[in-house]
Legacy VTK file of the C-alpha trace (Angstrom):
# vtk DataFile Version 3.0
C-alpha trace
ASCII
DATASET POLYDATA
POINTS 357 float
-17.920 1.906 -16.449
-14.882 -0.080 -16.934
-12.253 -1.184 -13.785
-9.858 1.765 -12.571
-6.839 -0.345 -12.634
-6.152 -3.718 -13.909
-7.412 -7.384 -12.069
-3.288 -8.653 -11.696
-3.144 -12.233 -13.154
-2.663 -13.868 -9.245
-6.252 -12.586 -8.250
-8.086 -13.636 -11.642
-11.523 -16.427 -10.806
-9.237 -18.789 -12.979
-5.773 -18.398 -10.968
-3.728 -20.740 -9.949
-2.569 -20.602 -6.567
-0.423 -17.170 -5.274
2.259 -19.133 -3.989
3.058 -21.418 -7.471
6.314 -19.822 -9.167
5.888 -17.732 -12.012
9.102 -17.824 -13.023
13.245 -18.576 -11.687
13.581 -17.700 -7.797
13.553 -13.921 -6.932
16.566 -12.980 -4.199
15.095 -10.662 -2.173
16.157 -8.023 1.054
13.787 -7.165 3.544
14.974 -3.684 5.214
13.804 -3.031 8.318
12.630 -5.945 11.633
9.929 -4.532 12.456
6.124 -5.777 12.730
5.011 -5.282 9.898
8.441 -6.575 7.643
7.856 -9.875 10.081
4.549 -10.044 8.586
5.288 -10.223 5.147
8.513 -11.772 5.106
6.347 -14.811 6.272
4.081 -14.865 3.705
7.018 -14.066 0.988
8.437 -16.973 2.658
5.529 -18.746 1.204
5.904 -17.993 -2.682
7.459 -21.120 -4.837
9.836 -19.159 -5.497
11.212 -16.572 -3.781
14.470 -16.405 -1.502
14.904 -14.960 1.638
18.491 -13.447 0.955
18.899 -10.804 3.162
17.467 -8.562 6.144
19.526 -5.105 7.317
18.651 -3.211 10.297
20.075 0.019 12.366
21.375 -2.709 14.665
23.343 -5.693 13.449
22.396 -7.705 16.524
18.391 -7.005 15.600
19.051 -7.996 11.606
20.447 -11.442 12.647
17.729 -12.465 14.980
15.574 -11.361 12.854
17.559 -13.605 9.998
17.558 -16.660 11.902
13.895 -16.162 13.116
12.973 -16.018 9.500
14.948 -18.469 7.694
17.380 -15.519 5.527
20.667 -16.162 4.602
22.395 -12.765 5.858
21.984 -10.352 7.666
22.938 -6.553 7.840
23.589 -4.051 10.658
25.277 -0.330 10.960
28.711 -0.427 10.491
31.791 1.286 10.116
29.495 4.516 9.278
27.555 2.936 6.791
23.731 2.190 7.248
22.408 -1.408 7.322
20.002 -1.060 3.972
23.503 0.240 2.144
26.199 -2.632 3.062
22.710 -5.092 1.842
22.339 -3.027 -1.056
25.928 -3.654 -2.131
25.049 -7.693 -1.651
25.071 -8.283 -5.220
23.109 -11.941 -4.201
20.590 -9.467 -3.596
17.897 -9.106 -6.624
15.067 -6.996 -5.146
13.849 -5.368 -1.601
10.966 -5.192 0.474
11.001 -1.895 2.661
9.339 -1.376 6.036
10.504 1.713 7.576
8.337 4.422 8.368
7.240 6.379 5.851
9.832 9.525 6.874
11.997 7.630 5.635
10.995 5.868 2.386
12.686 8.392 0.192
15.933 8.132 1.207
16.251 3.823 1.660
14.485 3.470 -1.758
16.489 6.066 -3.678
19.586 4.225 -2.342
18.226 0.790 -3.506
17.241 1.831 -6.912
20.593 3.544 -7.408
22.362 0.480 -6.816
20.287 -1.952 -9.003
17.795 -3.071 -6.938
13.978 -3.845 -7.571
12.291 -2.027 -4.867
8.234 -2.443 -3.158
7.824 -0.124 -1.241
5.115 0.147 1.472
2.894 3.310 1.346
3.086 5.502 1.514
5.818 5.422 -1.214
7.116 8.512 0.522
6.097 11.810 2.246
5.308 14.050 -0.903
4.916 13.961 -4.917
8.497 15.324 -5.490
9.771 12.345 -4.193
7.776 10.357 -5.072
8.758 11.868 -8.489
12.475 11.358 -8.585
12.119 8.008 -7.116
9.752 7.026 -10.349
12.786 8.942 -12.955
15.553 6.676 -10.830
13.903 3.637 -11.745
13.341 4.355 -15.348
17.055 5.916 -15.529
18.498 2.479 -13.477
16.166 0.026 -15.382
14.579 -1.693 -12.316
11.145 -2.340 -11.255
9.351 -0.430 -8.458
6.390 -0.921 -6.705
3.986 0.654 -4.088
2.622 -1.672 -1.749
-0.602 -1.218 -1.400
-1.566 -4.982 -0.761
-5.313 -3.879 -1.023
-5.122 -3.696 -4.674
-4.436 -6.908 -5.042
-6.540 -9.404 -3.936
-9.082 -11.350 -5.328
-11.901 -9.905 -2.851
-11.505 -6.092 -4.249
-11.057 -7.028 -7.907
-14.403 -9.624 -7.666
-16.667 -6.186 -6.050
-15.371 -3.765 -8.965
-16.092 -6.396 -11.461
-20.211 -6.666 -9.992
-19.751 -3.011 -9.951
-18.335 -2.806 -13.654
-20.896 -5.465 -14.540
-23.590 -2.727 -14.457
-25.271 -4.371 -11.579
-25.314 -1.925 -9.110
-26.226 0.945 -11.873
-24.549 4.745 -11.954
-22.265 4.976 -8.724
-23.698 7.784 -7.009
-21.194 8.076 -3.377
-19.342 6.038 -1.824
-18.753 5.926 1.710
-15.328 4.077 3.260
-13.398 4.452 7.164
-10.884 2.925 8.962
-9.495 3.936 12.085
-8.470 2.784 15.424
-7.978 4.417 19.038
-4.250 4.596 18.768
-2.646 5.214 22.919
-0.369 8.790 21.912
3.074 7.657 22.322
5.290 10.336 20.663
8.341 7.984 20.026
5.467 5.742 18.358
5.813 6.237 14.461
2.063 6.919 14.210
2.863 9.909 16.337
6.001 11.036 15.069
6.015 14.035 12.744
9.230 13.384 11.309
8.076 10.128 10.954
5.525 11.191 8.292
3.117 10.219 11.261
-0.722 10.722 10.988
-4.048 9.574 9.869
-3.581 10.700 6.444
-0.154 8.853 4.937
-0.835 5.539 7.459
-4.830 5.233 6.763
-6.192 7.402 3.716
-4.794 4.592 1.529
-7.245 2.163 2.274
-10.161 4.057 1.689
-8.668 5.869 -1.305
-8.574 2.675 -3.205
-12.206 2.297 -3.095
-12.823 5.406 -4.357
-10.208 5.292 -7.102
-11.033 1.780 -7.845
-15.157 2.665 -8.828
-14.832 6.635 -10.075
-10.865 7.470 -10.726
-9.300 10.128 -9.530
-11.813 13.218 -8.680
-12.030 16.546 -9.884
-11.987 17.822 -6.162
-11.335 17.396 -3.121
-11.801 18.480 0.082
-10.391 17.884 3.756
-11.458 18.977 7.282
-9.425 17.084 10.513
-8.264 17.790 13.406
-4.414 18.510 14.239
-3.000 17.877 17.679
-0.444 19.653 19.663
2.613 18.263 17.380
1.221 19.061 14.117
0.038 15.351 13.369
-3.243 15.287 12.462
-5.174 12.538 14.441
-8.624 12.733 12.309
-9.955 13.417 8.746
-12.868 13.584 6.602
-12.010 13.480 2.803
-14.834 14.412 0.284
-13.994 13.605 -3.424
-15.603 15.377 -6.116
-16.305 13.562 -9.530
-17.339 15.073 -12.805
-20.426 12.563 -13.081
-21.672 14.273 -9.878
-20.577 11.091 -7.575
-19.393 12.262 -4.767
-16.816 10.082 -2.282
-16.714 10.316 1.701
-13.698 9.137 3.367
-12.678 9.224 6.911
-9.781 8.217 8.613
-9.234 8.319 12.937
-6.508 7.301 15.131
-8.778 8.501 17.860
-11.658 6.463 16.987
-12.812 2.649 16.282
-15.565 2.726 13.220
-16.948 -0.545 11.514
-14.172 0.168 8.559
-15.794 -0.485 5.928
-16.930 0.628 1.960
-20.431 1.051 0.537
-20.536 1.648 -2.716
-24.501 3.138 -3.390
-25.549 2.490 -7.133
-29.236 3.331 -9.040
-29.705 -0.110 -8.971
-28.536 -1.466 -5.808
-25.674 -1.424 -3.326
-22.169 -2.957 -2.117
-20.701 -2.778 1.539
-18.101 -4.537 1.960
-16.434 -7.258 5.404
-13.855 -5.689 7.498
-11.448 -4.537 7.359
-12.632 -2.664 4.219
-8.245 -2.910 3.492
-8.540 -7.304 4.056
-11.697 -7.770 3.493
-13.233 -11.675 3.499
-16.143 -10.804 2.271
-18.878 -8.240 1.001
-22.962 -8.106 0.439
-24.446 -7.358 -2.789
-28.431 -5.975 -1.969
-29.973 -5.125 -5.238
-32.421 -3.011 -5.109
-35.052 -5.331 -6.132
-34.087 -8.868 -5.557
-32.269 -11.008 -3.132
-29.251 -9.810 -1.230
-26.489 -11.993 -1.292
-22.419 -12.771 0.158
-19.880 -13.514 -1.718
-16.630 -14.597 0.038
-12.953 -14.933 0.368
-10.543 -17.294 1.440
-7.147 -15.444 2.958
-3.887 -17.228 1.474
-1.565 -16.515 4.397
-1.625 -13.335 5.315
-3.331 -12.325 1.859
0.034 -10.065 1.254
0.954 -13.263 -0.854
-0.942 -11.196 -3.534
1.145 -8.072 -3.534
4.294 -9.843 -3.525
3.257 -12.058 -6.251
2.610 -9.411 -8.443
5.655 -8.158 -7.774
7.862 -11.612 -8.082
6.055 -11.752 -11.573
6.591 -8.573 -13.177
10.659 -8.689 -11.966
10.424 -11.973 -13.532
9.163 -10.913 -16.819
11.572 -7.868 -16.788
8.531 -5.527 -16.047
9.440 -1.715 -14.346
6.033 -1.388 -13.094
3.056 -3.075 -12.307
0.121 -2.392 -14.521
-2.569 -2.815 -10.828
-0.181 -0.052 -8.928
1.330 1.923 -11.706
3.712 4.865 -10.728
1.973 7.196 -12.423
-1.258 5.776 -9.645
1.535 6.519 -6.809
2.394 9.989 -8.252
-1.769 11.379 -7.929
-2.255 9.434 -5.226
0.857 11.230 -2.994
-0.478 14.488 -5.196
-3.951 14.024 -3.394
-2.462 13.760 -0.178
-0.286 16.462 -1.052
-2.977 18.470 -1.170
-5.165 17.789 1.006
-1.853 17.673 4.406
-2.158 21.819 3.174
-6.312 22.159 3.563
-5.173 20.246 7.206
-2.270 22.697 7.313
-0.363 19.251 8.159
3.697 19.487 6.708
6.876 17.158 7.366
10.339 17.973 7.305
11.100 16.725 3.686
8.717 19.349 2.409
11.046 21.874 3.562
14.244 20.170 2.436
12.725 19.187 -1.157
LINES 1 358
357 0 1 2 3 4 5 6 7 8 9 10 11 12 13 14 15 16 17 18 19 20 21 22 23 24 25 26 27 28 29 30 31 32 33 34 35 36 37 38 39 40 41 42 43 44 45 46 47 48 49 50 51 52 53 54 55 56 57 58 59 60 61 62 63 64 65 66 67 68 69 70 71 72 73 74 75 76 77 78 79 80 81 82 83 84 85 86 87 88 89 90 91 92 93 94 95 96 97 98 99 100 101 102 103 104 105 106 107 108 109 110 111 112 113 114 115 116 117 118 119 120 121 122 123 124 125 126 127 128 129 130 131 132 133 134 135 136 137 138 139 140 141 142 143 144 145 146 147 148 149 150 151 152 153 154 155 156 157 158 159 160 161 162 163 164 165 166 167 168 169 170 171 172 173 174 175 176 177 178 179 180 181 182 183 184 185 186 187 188 189 190 191 192 193 194 195 196 197 198 199 200 201 202 203 204 205 206 207 208 209 210 211 212 213 214 215 216 217 218 219 220 221 222 223 224 225 226 227 228 229 230 231 232 233 234 235 236 237 238 239 240 241 242 243 244 245 246 247 248 249 250 251 252 253 254 255 256 257 258 259 260 261 262 263 264 265 266 267 268 269 270 271 272 273 274 275 276 277 278 279 280 281 282 283 284 285 286 287 288 289 290 291 292 293 294 295 296 297 298 299 300 301 302 303 304 305 306 307 308 309 310 311 312 313 314 315 316 317 318 319 320 321 322 323 324 325 326 327 328 329 330 331 332 333 334 335 336 337 338 339 340 341 342 343 344 345 346 347 348 349 350 351 352 353 354 355 356
């Protein structure tokens, strides 16, 4: 086998701290003032070569408060018929933006940023569907700017070390993978997880993480079978995805907004198996269980909240004039959206974005 996505320099075994500068300072803007924006901003501030330049929100007072709390130089809110993010994209001091809005807004916000010549790191899922993702890639190419989907799990040392174990042949021929991620989310139609207009549902919010383990080990599948449950609003509350491969290997992925599971990945081969710690999207350890010989555990210490690894990779790529990250390529983002489009079609989930494109 060979690794399905390359190890970023910051996650290599001999890497220096991901906080260490890899080039000139990069001036960042952040779109949104929600929980994930605050968490990622905290890690962004740890990078030696990042500058917290600006933040935007629909409400000017929220943007100003967020800027004061986290140390941004400026803030923008909706004003005079223009959105806060549009005003921020017009700021020449902002070079790169991190987008933390709900899924349903990713395409419009990222499109505006790319058109303004800004480098873009956008939370997963990159868009609602593959058509939107393809358009964003085309815009990034046209304007000569960096674009990356922020699937932070792809950049973690624990994940890449586990993939190295698989690649070494220690587990033998991989036969199957099982991975799950879920939690009981209280129903609130105004919460993005339950709001169809925001791209709510278990699939777009959670599936990318179990899928990361399947793609990292086996690549994109030959077939996908999706079975799930929708609520009265048409939001998927739970689903299982069965991925089939030409080798005969299978991956069983489970996502849920109604049940709490072990939140782990298991990779089973002809010579042994590997199990991640929980949660599988940010594991601090994994266990290797050879068919013959003693089991072992490999552990990993976090740096910040562990978002620093994806942020380091994005910063490095921007500094070096790259338009995409080898670890989270444009092709992988588009193909992932195609896979999710197919799963949604089987589940019967549709969004407004699908109908207006």
